[in-house]
C-alpha positions as CSV (number, residue, x, y, z in Angstrom):
1,M,129.7,152.9,80.3
2,S,127.7,151.4,83.0
3,R,124.0,152.1,82.9
4,I,122.3,154.0,85.7
5,R,118.6,154.2,85.3
6,P,116.2,156.0,87.6
7,H,113.7,153.7,89.3
8,I,110.3,154.3,90.7
9,R,109.7,152.0,93.6
10,G,106.9,149.6,92.7
11,S,105.8,146.9,95.1
12,R,107.3,144.9,97.9
13,L,106.4,141.3,98.6
14,A,105.6,140.9,102.3
15,K,104.9,137.8,104.3
16,G,101.4,136.7,103.8
17,G,100.9,138.5,100.5
18,L,101.9,141.5,98.4
19,A,101.7,144.9,99.8
20,V,102.1,148.1,97.7
21,T,104.5,150.5,99.3
22,A,103.6,154.2,99.7
23,A,106.7,155.0,97.5
24,G,105.2,152.9,94.8
25,L,102.2,155.1,94.7
26,L,104.2,158.3,94.4
27,A,104.1,158.2,90.7
28,T,100.4,157.8,90.9
29,A,100.0,160.9,93.0
30,L,102.1,162.9,90.6
31,S,100.3,161.6,87.5
32,P,97.4,163.4,85.8
33,T,93.9,162.1,86.5
34,A,91.8,160.3,84.0
35,G,90.3,162.4,81.2
36,A,86.7,162.8,80.5
37,D,86.7,159.7,78.2
38,D,87.7,157.6,81.2
39,S,90.7,156.3,79.4
40,P,93.3,154.8,81.8
41,T,96.3,157.0,82.6
42,R,99.8,156.1,83.7
43,A,98.6,156.4,87.3
44,T,95.7,154.1,86.6
45,A,97.9,151.6,85.0
46,L,100.3,151.6,88.0
47,E,97.4,151.0,90.3
48,N,95.9,148.2,88.2
49,A,99.3,146.5,87.9
50,A,99.9,146.7,91.6
51,S,96.6,145.0,92.2
52,V,97.4,142.3,89.6
53,L,100.8,141.7,91.2
54,A,99.1,141.2,94.6
55,D,96.7,138.6,93.0
56,R,99.2,136.8,90.8
57,A,102.5,136.9,92.8
58,A,102.8,133.1,92.9
59,S,102.1,132.6,89.1
60,L,104.7,135.3,88.3
61,G,107.3,133.5,90.5
62,L,107.3,136.3,93.1
63,T,108.1,135.4,96.7
64,A,108.6,137.3,100.0
65,A,112.3,137.4,99.2
66,Q,111.7,139.5,96.0
67,D,110.9,143.1,95.3
68,T,109.8,144.8,92.1
69,T,110.5,148.2,90.5
70,V,108.6,149.9,87.7
71,R,110.8,150.6,84.7
72,D,108.2,151.7,82.0
73,V,104.5,152.1,81.4
74,V,102.8,152.0,78.0
75,V,99.0,152.8,77.6
76,D,97.6,152.0,74.2
77,A,95.0,154.1,72.5
78,D,92.3,151.5,73.2
79,G,93.2,151.5,77.0
80,T,95.3,148.4,77.1
81,Q,98.1,148.8,79.6
82,H,101.6,147.4,79.7
83,V,103.7,147.9,82.9
84,R,107.3,146.8,82.8
85,Y,109.1,145.7,86.0
86,D,112.6,144.9,87.2
87,R,113.1,142.7,90.3
88,T,115.5,142.1,93.1
89,Y,116.1,139.0,95.2
90,R,117.0,139.7,98.8
91,Q,117.9,143.2,97.6
92,L,120.2,142.0,94.9
93,P,119.4,143.0,91.3
94,V,118.2,140.0,89.2
95,L,119.6,139.8,85.7
96,G,116.7,138.3,83.7
97,G,114.2,139.1,86.3
98,D,112.3,141.7,84.3
99,F,108.8,141.1,83.1
100,V,105.8,143.0,81.6
101,L,102.2,142.8,82.8
102,H,99.6,143.2,80.0
103,L,96.3,144.5,81.2
104,A,92.9,145.1,79.6
105,K,91.3,148.6,79.7
106,D,89.4,147.8,82.8
107,G,92.7,146.7,84.5
108,T,92.2,143.0,84.4
109,Y,95.0,140.7,83.7
110,R,95.6,139.5,80.1
111,S,99.1,138.0,80.1
112,A,102.7,138.6,81.0
113,S,106.0,138.6,79.1
114,R,108.9,137.3,81.3
115,A,112.6,137.4,80.6
116,T,112.9,134.1,82.5
117,A,110.1,131.9,83.7
118,G,111.9,129.6,86.2
119,T,111.7,129.6,90.0
120,L,114.0,132.2,91.6
121,S,115.6,130.7,94.8
122,L,119.1,130.5,96.1
123,P,120.6,128.6,99.0
124,G,122.3,131.8,100.2
125,I,123.7,135.2,99.0
126,T,127.2,134.9,100.6
127,P,129.8,134.7,97.8
128,K,132.7,132.3,98.0
129,V,134.7,134.3,95.5
130,S,135.7,137.7,97.0
131,A,135.0,141.0,95.4
132,P,138.7,141.8,94.8
133,K,139.1,138.4,93.0
134,A,136.1,139.2,90.8
135,A,137.6,142.6,90.1
136,D,140.9,141.0,89.0
137,L,139.1,138.5,86.8
138,A,137.2,141.3,85.0
139,A,140.4,143.3,84.6
140,S,142.0,140.3,83.0
141,A,139.0,139.9,80.7
142,L,139.2,143.6,79.6
143,R,142.9,143.2,78.8
144,A,142.2,140.0,76.9
145,A,139.6,141.8,74.8
146,N,142.1,144.5,73.9
147,V,145.2,142.4,73.0
148,G,148.1,144.6,71.9
149,E,146.8,147.7,73.7
150,T,148.5,149.1,76.8
151,L,145.6,150.0,79.0
152,K,145.8,152.9,81.4
153,R,143.8,153.9,84.5
154,L,142.1,150.5,84.6
155,T,139.4,150.3,87.2
156,S,137.2,147.3,88.0
157,K,134.2,147.4,90.3
158,P,132.1,144.3,91.1
159,Q,128.4,144.2,92.1
160,L,126.8,141.1,93.6
161,V,123.7,140.1,91.5
162,V,121.5,137.1,90.8
163,D,122.0,135.8,87.3
164,A,118.8,134.3,85.9
165,L,119.8,134.8,82.3
166,H,122.0,131.8,82.0
167,G,120.0,128.8,83.1
168,T,119.5,127.9,86.8
169,P,119.7,131.1,88.9
170,K,123.0,131.6,90.6
171,L,124.8,134.2,92.7
172,A,127.2,136.1,90.5
173,W,129.5,139.1,90.4
174,R,128.7,141.6,87.7
175,T,131.9,143.6,87.3
176,D,132.3,146.7,85.2
177,A,135.9,147.1,84.1
178,A,136.9,150.3,82.3
179,A,140.2,151.8,81.1
180,Q,141.8,154.1,78.5
181,D,143.7,152.8,75.5
182,S,147.0,154.2,74.3
183,L,145.3,157.2,72.7
184,G,143.3,157.9,75.8
185,N,140.0,156.6,74.4
186,P,137.6,154.7,76.6
187,V,137.3,150.9,76.6
188,A,134.9,149.0,78.9
189,R,133.6,145.5,79.5
190,T,131.0,144.0,81.8
191,V,132.0,140.6,83.1
192,L,129.7,138.1,84.8
193,T,131.4,135.7,87.1
194,D,130.0,132.8,89.2
195,A,130.3,134.1,92.8
196,R,130.7,130.5,94.1
197,T,133.2,129.0,91.6
198,G,134.9,131.9,89.9
199,A,133.9,130.6,86.5
200,S,133.2,133.1,83.7
201,I,129.5,133.2,82.8
202,D,129.4,135.9,80.2
203,A,131.0,139.2,79.1
204,W,130.1,142.0,76.8
205,D,131.3,145.5,75.8
206,S,129.6,148.1,78.0
207,I,130.2,151.0,75.7
208,E,127.5,150.4,73.1
209,T,128.8,151.4,69.7
210,A,127.5,151.3,66.2
211,S,130.6,149.2,65.3
212,G,134.2,149.3,65.9
213,D,134.7,151.0,62.5
214,G,133.1,154.5,62.9
215,K,131.0,157.1,61.1
216,S,130.9,160.6,59.4
217,L,128.7,163.8,58.7
218,Y,127.3,165.8,55.7
219,G,123.7,167.0,55.8
220,G,124.1,170.2,53.8
221,T,122.4,173.4,55.2
222,V,120.0,172.3,57.9
223,P,117.5,174.2,60.2
224,L,118.5,174.6,63.9
225,E,116.6,175.8,66.9
226,T,119.0,177.7,69.1
227,T,119.0,179.8,72.3
228,Q,119.9,183.5,72.4
229,S,122.0,184.5,75.4
230,G,122.8,188.2,75.4
231,S,124.5,189.1,72.1
232,T,125.4,185.5,71.2
233,Y,123.5,182.3,70.4
234,Q,123.9,178.9,72.1
235,L,123.6,175.6,70.2
236,K,120.8,174.6,72.6
237,D,117.3,173.6,71.6
238,A,114.6,174.5,74.2
239,T,111.9,173.1,71.9
240,R,113.4,169.6,72.2
241,G,113.9,169.3,76.0
242,G,117.0,171.6,76.1
243,T,119.2,169.3,74.0
244,Y,122.6,170.9,73.3
245,T,125.9,170.2,71.7
246,G,129.3,170.9,73.3
247,D,133.0,170.7,72.5
248,A,134.9,167.9,74.2
249,A,138.1,169.7,73.3
250,N,139.7,166.3,72.2
251,K,139.7,165.2,75.9
252,T,138.3,161.9,77.3
253,D,136.5,160.8,80.5
254,L,138.3,159.5,83.5
255,C,135.7,157.3,85.2
256,L,135.9,154.7,87.9
257,L,133.0,152.8,86.3
258,T,129.8,154.7,87.4
259,V,131.8,157.4,89.2
260,C,133.7,159.8,87.0
261,L,136.6,161.6,88.5
262,S,136.7,163.9,85.5
263,R,134.6,164.2,82.3
264,A,135.6,165.5,78.9
265,P,134.0,168.9,78.7
266,A,130.9,169.7,76.8
267,T,131.3,173.4,76.4
268,V,128.2,174.6,74.6
269,F,129.0,176.0,71.2
270,T,128.2,179.6,70.7
271,D,127.9,181.8,67.6
272,A,127.5,185.6,67.0
273,D,125.1,185.6,64.1
274,N,123.2,182.3,64.4
275,H,124.8,180.9,61.2
276,W,126.8,177.9,62.3
277,G,129.7,176.1,60.7
278,T,131.2,176.3,57.2
279,G,130.5,172.8,55.9
280,A,134.2,171.9,56.4
281,A,135.6,169.7,59.2
282,T,138.3,172.3,59.8
283,D,135.7,174.5,61.4
284,R,135.0,172.9,64.8
285,S,131.4,174.0,64.8
286,T,130.6,172.1,61.6
287,V,130.5,168.7,63.2
288,A,128.5,170.3,66.1
289,V,125.8,171.2,63.5
290,D,125.6,167.6,62.4
291,A,125.4,166.3,65.9
292,Q,122.7,168.8,66.9
293,Y,120.8,168.1,63.7
294,G,121.1,164.3,64.3
295,T,119.6,164.8,67.7
296,D,116.8,166.9,66.4
297,V,115.7,164.5,63.7
298,T,115.9,161.5,66.0
299,W,113.8,163.3,68.6
300,D,111.3,164.3,65.8
301,Y,111.2,160.7,64.5
302,Y,110.3,159.2,67.8
303,E,107.8,161.9,68.7
304,D,106.2,162.2,65.2
305,V,105.9,158.5,64.5
306,H,105.7,156.8,67.9
307,G,104.5,159.6,70.2
308,R,107.6,159.2,72.3
309,K,108.9,162.6,73.5
310,G,112.6,162.3,74.2
311,I,114.8,159.3,74.5
312,A,113.4,158.4,77.9
313,G,109.9,159.4,76.9
314,D,109.8,162.1,79.6
315,G,110.3,165.2,77.4
316,K,113.9,165.7,78.7
317,G,116.7,166.3,76.3
318,S,120.1,164.7,76.1
319,F,123.3,166.4,75.0
320,N,126.1,165.8,72.6
321,R,129.9,165.9,72.9
322,V,131.9,166.3,69.7
323,H,135.7,166.2,69.1
324,Y,136.1,163.5,71.7
325,G,139.5,162.0,72.2
326,N,142.3,161.7,69.7
327,A,141.4,160.3,66.2
328,Y,138.6,158.4,68.0
329,N,137.0,156.0,65.5
330,N,133.8,155.6,67.4
331,A,130.6,157.1,68.7
332,F,128.6,156.0,71.7
333,W,125.6,156.6,73.9
334,D,126.2,156.7,77.6
335,D,123.3,156.3,80.0
336,S,125.4,157.6,82.9
337,C,125.5,161.0,81.4
338,F,122.5,160.6,79.2
339,C,124.6,161.9,76.3
340,M,125.9,161.1,72.9
341,T,129.7,161.3,72.3
342,Y,131.3,161.5,68.8
343,G,134.9,161.0,67.8
344,D,136.5,162.7,64.8
345,G,137.7,159.5,63.2
346,D,141.2,158.8,62.0
347,G,140.6,160.3,58.5
348,T,141.8,157.1,56.9
349,Q,139.0,154.6,57.6
350,L,136.5,156.9,59.1
351,G,135.7,160.6,59.2
352,P,133.7,162.4,62.0
353,L,131.1,160.0,63.2
354,V,128.1,162.5,63.1
355,S,125.9,161.2,60.3
356,L,122.1,160.9,60.7
357,D,122.0,157.1,60.8
358,V,124.8,157.0,63.4
359,A,123.0,159.6,65.6
360,G,119.7,157.7,65.3
361,H,121.5,154.4,66.0
362,E,123.3,155.5,69.1
363,M,120.4,157.4,70.6
364,T,118.2,154.3,70.1
365,H,120.5,152.5,72.5
366,G,119.1,155.0,75.0
367,V,115.5,154.1,74.0
368,T,116.3,150.4,74.3
369,S,117.8,150.9,77.8
370,K,114.7,152.6,79.0
371,T,112.4,149.9,77.5
372,A,113.4,146.3,76.9
373,A,117.0,146.8,78.1
374,L,118.2,144.0,75.8
375,T,121.3,142.4,77.3
376,Y,124.4,143.4,75.2
377,S,125.5,139.9,74.7
378,G,124.6,136.8,72.6
379,E,121.4,137.0,70.5
380,S,119.8,139.7,72.7
381,G,122.9,141.8,72.1
382,G,122.5,141.2,68.3
383,L,118.9,142.3,68.7
384,N,120.0,145.4,70.6
385,E,122.3,146.4,67.7
386,A,119.7,145.5,65.1
387,T,117.2,147.7,66.9
388,S,119.6,150.6,66.7
389,D,120.4,150.0,63.0
390,I,116.7,149.7,62.2
391,F,115.7,152.9,63.9
392,G,118.8,154.7,62.8
393,T,117.8,153.9,59.2
394,L,114.2,154.9,59.8
395,V,115.4,158.2,61.3
396,E,117.4,158.9,58.1
397,F,114.4,158.2,55.9
398,H,112.1,160.3,58.1
399,A,114.5,163.3,57.9
400,G,113.9,163.6,54.2
401,N,117.3,165.3,53.7
402,S,118.3,165.5,50.0
403,S,122.0,165.7,51.0
404,D,121.7,162.4,52.9
405,P,118.7,160.5,51.5
406,G,117.4,157.5,53.3
407,D,119.0,154.1,52.5
408,Y,119.6,150.7,54.0
409,L,123.4,151.3,54.3
410,I,124.7,151.9,57.8
411,G,127.3,154.6,58.2
412,E,127.8,155.2,54.5
413,K,128.6,158.9,55.0
414,I,131.4,158.4,57.5
415,V,133.5,155.8,55.8
416,R,136.7,156.7,54.0
417,S,138.8,154.8,51.4
418,G,140.9,153.0,54.0
419,L,137.9,151.0,55.2
420,G,137.8,149.1,51.9
421,R,134.0,149.3,51.5
422,D,131.3,151.9,51.0
423,A,129.4,151.3,54.3
424,L,129.8,149.8,57.7
425,R,126.9,147.4,57.3
426,Y,124.2,146.4,54.7
427,M,120.7,145.6,55.7
428,D,119.6,144.0,52.5
429,K,122.4,141.5,52.6
430,P,124.4,141.8,55.8
431,S,127.1,139.4,54.8
432,K,128.3,142.0,52.2
433,D,130.5,143.5,55.0
434,G,132.4,140.2,55.2
435,V,131.6,139.4,58.8
436,S,127.8,139.8,59.5
437,V,125.4,136.9,58.9
438,D,122.3,136.9,56.7
439,C,120.6,133.9,58.3
440,W,120.1,132.6,61.9
441,S,121.9,129.4,63.0
442,T,122.8,127.8,66.3
443,T,126.1,129.7,66.2
444,T,124.6,133.1,65.9
445,A,124.8,133.7,69.6
446,N,128.5,133.2,69.6
447,L,129.2,136.2,67.2
448,D,130.1,139.8,68.1
449,V,126.8,141.6,68.5
450,H,127.5,143.9,65.5
451,Y,127.6,140.8,63.3
452,S,124.8,138.8,64.8
453,S,122.7,141.9,64.3
454,G,122.6,140.9,60.6
455,V,119.7,138.5,61.2
456,G,117.5,141.3,62.6
457,N,118.7,143.7,60.0
458,H,118.0,141.3,57.2
459,F,114.5,140.5,58.6
460,A,113.7,144.3,58.8
461,Y,114.8,144.9,55.2
462,L,112.7,142.0,53.9
463,L,109.7,143.1,56.0
464,A,109.9,146.6,54.6
465,E,111.0,146.1,51.0
466,G,110.7,142.4,50.2
467,S,113.2,140.1,48.6
468,G,114.9,140.3,45.2
469,A,116.3,143.3,43.2
470,K,115.0,146.8,44.0
471,T,116.2,150.4,43.8
472,V,115.3,152.9,46.6
473,N,116.4,156.5,46.4
474,G,118.9,155.6,43.7
475,V,120.6,152.8,45.6
476,G,120.3,149.3,44.2
477,Y,119.6,146.3,46.5
478,N,119.2,142.6,45.9
479,S,118.1,140.8,49.1
480,P,118.1,137.0,49.1
481,T,116.2,134.7,51.5
482,C,117.6,131.9,53.4
483,N,114.8,129.4,52.6
484,G,114.5,130.3,48.9
485,S,111.1,132.0,49.4
486,S,109.9,135.2,47.9
487,V,108.9,137.9,50.4
488,E,106.6,140.8,49.8
489,G,107.4,144.0,51.8
490,I,104.8,146.0,53.7
491,G,106.8,149.3,53.9
492,R,109.0,151.1,56.3
493,D,106.2,152.7,58.3
494,K,104.7,149.4,59.2
495,L,108.2,147.9,60.0
496,G,108.8,150.8,62.4
497,A,105.4,150.5,64.1
498,I,105.7,146.8,64.6
499,W,109.3,146.8,65.9
500,Y,108.7,149.8,68.2
501,R,105.6,148.1,69.8
502,A,107.5,144.8,70.1
503,L,110.5,146.6,71.8
504,T,108.4,148.6,74.2
505,V,105.7,146.1,75.0
506,Y,106.9,142.5,74.5
507,M,110.7,142.2,74.4
508,T,112.6,141.8,77.7
509,S,116.3,141.7,78.6
510,S,116.7,138.1,77.6
511,T,114.8,138.1,74.3
512,K,116.5,136.1,71.5
513,Y,115.6,135.9,67.9
514,A,112.9,133.3,68.4
515,G,111.4,135.6,71.1
516,A,111.7,138.5,68.7
517,R,109.6,136.6,66.2
518,T,106.9,136.1,68.9
519,A,107.1,139.7,70.0
520,T,106.8,141.1,66.5
521,L,103.9,138.7,65.7
522,N,102.2,139.9,68.8
523,A,102.8,143.5,67.8
524,A,101.5,143.0,64.3
525,R,98.4,141.3,65.7
526,D,97.8,144.2,68.1
527,L,98.2,146.8,65.3
528,Y,96.7,145.1,62.3
529,G,94.7,142.0,63.4
530,A,95.4,138.4,64.0
531,D,94.5,137.4,60.4
532,S,96.1,140.5,58.8
533,A,98.4,140.5,55.8
534,E,100.9,142.4,58.0
535,R,101.1,139.6,60.6
536,S,101.6,137.0,57.8
537,A,104.4,139.2,56.3
538,V,106.1,139.2,59.7
539,A,106.0,135.5,59.9
540,A,107.3,135.1,56.3
541,A,110.2,137.5,56.8
542,W,111.4,135.7,59.9
543,S,111.1,132.4,58.1
544,A,113.2,133.9,55.3
545,V,116.1,134.5,57.7
546,N,115.7,131.0,59.3
547,V,114.0,132.1,62.5
548,A,111.1,129.8,63.2
């Protein structure tokens, strides 16, 4: 589904310099004041960043034709500030225009991470290719990506943008095409078209999934926080931002891209005695327990380990829809409803897709969209998927559930005999699934993002556990290296800390694997020191997957 993210207006470039708009200071007015220790707050960081933007507009490639919007703010314990911006050009969104300002505790400029560093200038913003033509091209691209399917209710809505992700900036149509397949399940694709020539620039799936294969449940008896309503209980957790789980009644959404004419329901599950489900899929509330539990442990992981409260970091909960569609072999995170949706699987290849690592995977797509917003195409798309696999795995380990102990297998609980293997993906040796890659090469960017993610997954396993044979929680692994080296692991906790900081502070929408190496090295330096063993381990693990 298309992403719709709330924006806080940041700063507008005016003739003669950079002026901060009153709207840009609204977040400042609403933020808490500095504490007694004089540590910078979000408000302080926004003020400091606005001042830096005014002073460094030219060096950041900002001109009077451009505008900036704050997407995220991170303030480190030592007072270092990181403010992430999106930008527009003559009011058009700029793909690849995002950047992060890094400031010292006193607000002075340290450095910037930019998705693209080139000059942003266009001869004009009037397209030669019409919007209806762009819509037709995108509709054709969606059909081509679903060969053999009869697509119903196909809609295609173009938006004029500036593409700075693919070389010299150009005017482009970003078109979101969406439809339903023969079973009524959603398919969607974002297509980028040159607005002057009609040439295809790029395209990617806009429903972010763990894979095309699917997932399942099984967590045993788990604790749940619920809400009493009269004589019944609702599967709604007020302690985690009001997260809840509802029944989609095997229906699907009917959306014209960002506007939904109808939504599959999310009728909140209720129970008379606060004892939910039977442990069998024949009871509709059983998978609801798994979905709610998956949301709970993902929330807890991000809050306990990274201090992030909720997917967006604002303390607000999301919601789940289970029993979506007809034998739907998928699960997806949708920014437009800020919700997780789970299919029941076809029972042959996949069962209900509500396992812990799937929940953590899909909800991490939400975290990524609120931070680096890694473009879901090419190497950045592989990094997007790897990020979800990495944190989905770390969520599973953090949960400490004896019925579903942590492992480096993705979706192992949801697979059925018809899939022909015991997991969707394997982090220690991604190529074991028959399609993913273990090592980076010049062709990595051409792969489906679920397969190019193997490079990031392999790096993460090596960084945490090291190379060679090893058994973790009763599962045997034997991770090779691409350069014949021997890698020593530094543990899952440090992997999570380094990747999270890299994602939230240094990665941008255009980050590729080489950029991820730089981002994680910077993160390791920040956390453990420039000459630390951890930073050296990061370098060694990237070299071991051919990323230099």
